[in-house]
C-alpha positions as MATLAB code, in Angstrom:
seq = 'MKFCGIRELSNNTKAVLENVSQGNKVIITDNGKPTAMMIRINEDNFELILSLVQQLEMQANLSSIWNKALTDFPKGMTEEEIEEEISATRRDD';
ca = [
       6.128    1.190  -14.598;
       6.800   -2.515  -14.967;
       4.672   -5.429  -13.782;
       6.513   -8.477  -12.521;
       5.089  -11.794  -11.383;
       6.355  -13.543   -8.273;
       8.056  -16.250  -10.333;
       9.842  -13.677  -12.487;
      10.948  -11.822   -9.358;
      12.255  -15.046   -7.856;
      14.110  -16.030  -11.028;
      15.440  -12.557  -11.891;
      15.745  -10.749   -8.556;
      18.974   -8.956   -9.426;
      17.642   -7.667  -12.763;
      14.404   -6.466  -11.136;
      16.366   -4.661   -8.395;
      18.620   -3.049  -10.997;
      15.510   -1.817  -12.799;
      14.216   -0.306   -9.539;
      17.603    1.231   -8.714;
      17.419    3.121  -12.029;
      14.247    4.842  -10.784;
      11.642    2.557  -12.314;
       8.685    1.381  -10.266;
       7.879   -2.335  -10.297;
       4.491   -3.742   -9.370;
       4.724   -7.292   -8.046;
       1.785   -9.472   -9.006;
       0.462  -12.766   -7.694;
      -1.757  -14.593  -10.164;
      -2.059  -11.359  -12.132;
      -3.211   -9.309   -9.133;
      -1.028   -6.491   -7.770;
       0.326   -7.291   -4.299;
       3.317   -4.992   -3.772;
       5.222   -2.121   -5.308;
       8.985   -1.666   -5.408;
      10.392    1.854   -5.559;
      13.899    3.244   -5.331;
      15.006    4.430   -1.899;
      18.335    5.340   -0.365;
      19.728    6.353    3.005;
      18.912   10.004    2.336;
      15.215    9.559    1.496;
      14.354    6.403    3.451;
      12.648    8.154    6.396;
      10.700   10.486    4.100;
       9.522    7.664    1.833;
       8.524    5.531    4.822;
       6.560    8.421    6.326;
       4.787    9.133    3.029;
       3.847    5.471    2.563;
       2.434    5.346    6.105;
       0.394    8.495    5.413;
      -0.966    6.988    2.191;
      -1.912    3.774    3.988;
      -3.730    5.761    6.675;
      -5.590    7.804    4.048;
      -6.590    4.634    2.186;
      -7.849    3.065    5.417;
      -9.811    6.177    6.321;
     -11.287    6.329    2.832;
     -12.322    2.687    3.154;
     -14.033    3.416    6.474;
     -15.953    6.356    5.016;
     -16.923    4.365    1.920;
     -18.220    1.595    4.165;
     -20.227    4.126    6.174;
     -21.698    5.646    3.015;
     -22.423    2.257    1.426;
     -24.373    1.155    4.487;
     -26.505    4.312    4.312;
     -29.212    4.840    5.519;
     -28.196    2.432    8.277;
     -24.627    3.757    8.164;
     -22.076    3.300   10.896;
     -22.480    4.775   14.319;
     -19.855    7.171   15.617;
     -18.734    4.391   17.952;
     -18.236    1.984   15.025;
     -16.265    4.593   13.093;
     -14.057    5.323   16.124;
     -13.540    1.566   16.594;
     -12.438    1.193   12.955;
     -10.049    4.140   13.268;
      -8.581    2.736   16.500;
      -8.101   -0.684   14.892;
      -6.305    0.930   11.961;
      -4.017    2.847   14.284;
      -3.151   -0.335   16.213;
      -2.059   -1.978   12.935;
       0.716    0.601   12.480;
];
């Protein structure tokens, strides 16, 4: 896995894309912090990859909600607050 800053991506876009097309993953960073990931896709696996990424995003959001509920313990989140968070996450899709 390669890390690539925004400036490097801008200056060497073709080389970075060639690296990805060979099956390597590239993490794009902004001021040293990861902001995006590039992975190889094609017409045959596009729908599958998109679906998997959406599932991972939903799991991460749900995990964040539960962590927030547990962190706020003993106050915690009410069922209504949890449902509101889940609904907001679903609207973002």
